[in-house]
C-alpha positions as CSV (number, residue, x, y, z in Angstrom):
1,M,-26.4,-18.6,-10.0
2,D,-30.0,-20.8,-8.9
3,T,-31.4,-17.7,-8.0
4,E,-35.4,-18.0,-9.4
5,L,-36.9,-14.6,-11.1
6,T,-40.3,-13.9,-11.7
7,A,-42.0,-13.8,-15.1
8,P,-44.6,-11.6,-15.8
9,N,-48.0,-12.5,-17.8
10,S,-49.4,-11.2,-20.1
11,T,-51.3,-9.8,-17.9
12,G,-48.4,-8.2,-15.6
13,G,-48.8,-10.1,-12.9
14,P,-46.5,-12.4,-12.0
15,T,-47.7,-16.3,-12.9
16,E,-44.3,-18.7,-13.1
17,R,-40.7,-18.8,-11.9
18,S,-37.9,-18.6,-14.4
19,R,-33.9,-18.9,-13.9
20,P,-31.2,-16.9,-15.5
21,S,-29.8,-18.8,-18.3
22,L,-26.2,-18.3,-18.4
23,P,-23.7,-18.8,-21.2
24,S,-24.2,-21.8,-22.8
25,T,-22.3,-21.1,-26.5
26,S,-18.2,-20.0,-26.5
27,A,-19.5,-16.9,-27.5
28,E,-21.3,-16.0,-24.8
29,V,-18.7,-17.3,-22.4
30,T,-15.8,-15.3,-24.3
31,N,-18.3,-12.2,-24.0
32,T,-19.0,-12.4,-20.0
33,L,-15.3,-12.6,-19.7
34,T,-14.8,-9.1,-21.2
35,H,-16.8,-7.5,-19.3
36,Y,-16.5,-9.3,-16.3
37,Y,-12.5,-8.5,-16.3
38,R,-13.3,-5.1,-17.2
39,G,-15.3,-4.6,-14.3
40,E,-12.7,-6.5,-12.1
41,L,-9.9,-3.9,-13.9
42,A,-12.4,-0.8,-13.3
43,R,-12.6,-2.4,-9.3
44,M,-8.8,-2.7,-9.0
45,T,-8.5,0.8,-10.7
46,S,-10.7,2.2,-8.2
47,W,-8.5,1.5,-5.5
48,R,-5.6,1.6,-6.9
49,D,-6.2,5.4,-7.1
50,R,-7.1,4.9,-3.7
51,I,-3.7,3.8,-3.1
52,D,-1.6,7.2,-4.6
53,R,-3.8,9.1,-3.1
54,T,-2.5,8.0,1.0
55,S,0.9,7.9,-0.4
56,N,0.8,11.6,-2.2
57,W,-0.8,12.9,0.9
58,A,2.5,11.4,3.1
59,I,4.8,12.9,0.0
60,T,3.0,16.3,0.9
61,V,2.9,15.7,5.5
62,V,6.4,15.2,4.9
63,A,8.0,18.4,1.9
64,A,5.2,20.3,4.8
65,L,7.3,19.0,7.7
66,L,10.3,19.7,6.9
67,S,9.8,23.0,5.1
68,V,8.4,24.5,8.7
69,S,11.7,22.1,10.9
70,L,14.5,23.6,8.7
71,S,13.2,27.0,7.6
72,T,13.9,28.5,10.7
73,P,16.1,27.9,14.4
74,S,13.4,28.0,17.1
75,S,11.2,25.5,15.1
76,H,11.5,22.2,17.7
77,H,13.0,18.6,16.0
78,G,9.8,16.8,17.9
79,V,8.0,18.2,14.1
80,L,10.1,15.8,12.6
81,L,9.5,13.0,14.9
82,F,6.3,13.9,15.1
83,G,6.3,13.7,11.5
84,M,7.2,9.7,11.8
85,M,4.7,9.5,13.8
86,L,1.6,10.7,10.9
87,I,3.5,8.8,8.2
88,T,3.4,4.7,10.3
89,L,-0.5,6.2,10.5
90,L,-0.6,6.7,6.7
91,L,1.1,3.5,5.9
92,M,-1.1,1.9,8.3
93,I,-4.4,3.2,6.1
94,E,-2.3,2.2,2.8
95,A,-1.2,-1.0,3.7
96,R,-5.5,-1.4,4.5
97,R,-6.4,-0.2,1.6
98,Y,-3.8,-2.5,-0.4
99,R,-5.6,-5.8,1.0
100,F,-8.3,-4.7,-0.9
101,F,-6.7,-4.1,-4.3
102,D,-4.6,-6.9,-4.3
103,V,-7.9,-9.1,-4.3
104,Y,-8.9,-7.6,-7.8
105,R,-5.4,-8.0,-8.6
106,S,-5.0,-11.7,-8.4
107,R,-8.3,-12.1,-10.4
108,V,-7.4,-9.9,-12.7
109,R,-3.9,-11.5,-13.4
110,Q,-5.5,-15.4,-13.6
111,L,-7.8,-13.6,-16.1
112,E,-4.8,-11.7,-18.0
113,R,-2.2,-14.8,-17.4
114,H,-4.5,-18.0,-18.1
115,Y,-6.9,-16.6,-20.5
116,F,-5.6,-13.8,-22.7
117,A,-2.5,-15.1,-22.4
118,Q,-3.2,-18.2,-24.0
119,I,-5.6,-17.0,-26.4
120,L,-2.7,-14.3,-27.7
121,A,0.7,-16.8,-27.5
122,P,-1.0,-20.1,-26.6
123,Q,1.6,-22.9,-24.8
124,A,1.4,-26.6,-25.5
125,D,0.6,-27.2,-21.4
126,P,-2.4,-24.6,-20.3
127,N,-3.5,-24.3,-16.9
128,F,-7.5,-25.3,-17.1
129,D,-8.0,-24.8,-13.5
130,W,-7.4,-21.3,-13.2
131,A,-11.2,-20.2,-13.3
132,L,-11.4,-21.7,-9.8
133,P,-9.3,-19.5,-7.6
134,I,-11.3,-17.0,-9.4
135,A,-15.0,-18.8,-9.0
136,T,-13.7,-19.8,-4.7
137,S,-13.3,-15.7,-4.7
138,L,-16.6,-14.5,-5.7
139,R,-18.2,-17.0,-3.9
140,A,-16.4,-16.6,-0.5
141,P,-14.3,-13.1,-0.5
142,R,-11.7,-12.9,1.1
143,L,-8.2,-10.7,2.0
144,L,-5.5,-12.3,0.2
145,L,-2.5,-10.4,2.6
146,S,-2.0,-10.0,6.1
147,Y,-2.0,-6.8,7.4
148,A,1.9,-7.1,8.1
149,E,3.3,-8.2,4.6
150,A,0.5,-4.9,3.2
151,A,2.2,-3.1,5.2
152,Q,6.0,-4.5,4.0
153,R,5.0,-4.5,0.3
154,R,4.2,-0.7,1.1
155,L,7.3,0.2,3.5
156,R,9.1,-1.1,0.6
157,R,8.2,0.7,-2.7
158,N,7.7,4.2,-1.3
159,Y,7.4,4.7,2.8
160,C,11.0,3.6,3.2
161,W,12.9,6.3,1.4
162,M,10.2,8.7,3.1
163,Y,11.6,7.4,6.6
164,A,14.5,7.5,5.0
165,I,14.1,11.4,4.4
166,L,12.9,12.3,7.7
167,L,15.3,10.9,9.4
168,L,18.4,12.3,7.9
169,A,16.4,16.2,8.7
170,W,15.8,15.4,12.4
171,I,19.7,14.1,12.6
172,L,21.1,17.3,10.6
173,K,18.4,19.0,13.1
174,I,19.6,17.9,16.4
175,S,23.4,17.8,15.2
176,T,24.1,21.5,13.5
177,P,24.3,24.2,15.6
178,R,23.1,26.7,13.5
179,L,19.8,25.1,13.5
180,Q,19.2,25.7,17.1
181,T,18.1,28.7,19.0
182,D,21.7,29.6,20.5
183,A,22.5,30.8,16.8
184,S,26.1,29.7,17.0
185,V,28.0,30.1,14.2
186,Q,29.9,26.7,14.8
187,E,29.1,24.5,11.7
188,A,29.4,21.4,13.2
189,A,27.9,19.6,16.8
190,H,31.5,20.2,19.2
191,S,30.4,17.2,21.4
192,W,27.9,14.0,21.8
193,S,26.5,15.2,24.8
194,Y,25.3,18.6,22.4
195,V,23.7,16.6,20.5
196,T,22.1,14.4,23.9
197,D,21.0,17.4,24.9
198,N,19.6,19.1,21.3
199,A,17.8,15.9,21.7
200,A,15.9,15.8,24.6
201,L,11.9,15.8,24.1
202,G,10.6,18.1,27.6
203,P,11.3,15.9,30.5
204,I,12.0,12.8,28.1
205,S,16.7,12.9,28.5
206,G,17.9,12.4,24.7
207,W,19.6,9.4,25.2
208,F,16.1,8.2,25.5
209,V,14.4,9.8,22.7
210,I,17.5,8.8,21.0
211,V,17.4,5.1,22.0
212,L,13.9,4.7,20.9
213,V,14.7,6.5,17.4
214,A,16.8,3.8,17.3
215,A,14.7,0.4,17.5
216,F,11.7,2.6,15.4
217,Y,14.5,2.5,12.2
218,A,15.5,-0.6,12.7
219,A,11.9,-2.0,12.9
220,V,11.7,0.1,9.6
221,L,15.2,-1.2,8.3
222,Y,13.9,-5.1,9.1
223,G,10.8,-4.8,7.6
224,T,12.0,-2.8,3.9
225,L,14.7,-6.1,3.8
226,H,13.0,-9.1,4.9
227,R,10.7,-10.5,1.4
228,G,7.9,-13.5,2.6
229,P,6.5,-15.7,-0.4
230,D,5.5,-13.8,-2.9
231,D,2.9,-14.9,-5.7
232,G,4.6,-15.3,-9.1
233,D,3.9,-11.7,-10.1
234,F,7.0,-10.5,-7.7
235,I,9.6,-12.0,-8.6
236,H,10.7,-10.7,-11.7
237,G,10.3,-7.0,-12.1
238,E,6.7,-6.8,-9.8
239,A,5.0,-5.3,-12.1
240,H,1.9,-5.4,-10.5
241,V,2.4,-3.1,-7.6
């Protein structure tokens, strides 16, 4: 750093300006990198914890809405549609948090892959430019993932299963007479018009609701199956989520 500090004289007043010293020996560099790695790992862990909290909220919401919707015939199927919207909101929040998490994850992986791994098992052709991306990120921090890429990763990891559970519950709700208020003794819907009538939302026809849900889940399916150009950490195993 080029920041100048004021050094006090014997009387306690500042008389001269000095620059902070930088590590000059290999031992000092190693000690600095160790402390830096611990700091970056702590920040990464903190953002990882925030991501997990959002996932826990989403799981709790799904469980609660399933209990409310399927426990009594008087419960409206719109509760499950509302749950899909709420899960989408939580996915958007988690995608934003994941973008910040990925900044620190990238720095940590640079150190692990090119420094600590080289110490443990040296390679014949190491990459000596590994510190440049870290220094660039420290001087000018920027997000490495787009919002869509972050949302796709979280959707592929956790949220696709929650969406699937809500969809199955919604189909069960609108197609099972025993879950309707008419208390029918039938086990299954007797016609397609019965299903579309149950799928209606107030003045909105059931056909329109079904088409909207189908389009929404087509987008969810595309986001789950489509894979962008991931870096090396996500090719084999994707251990660093």
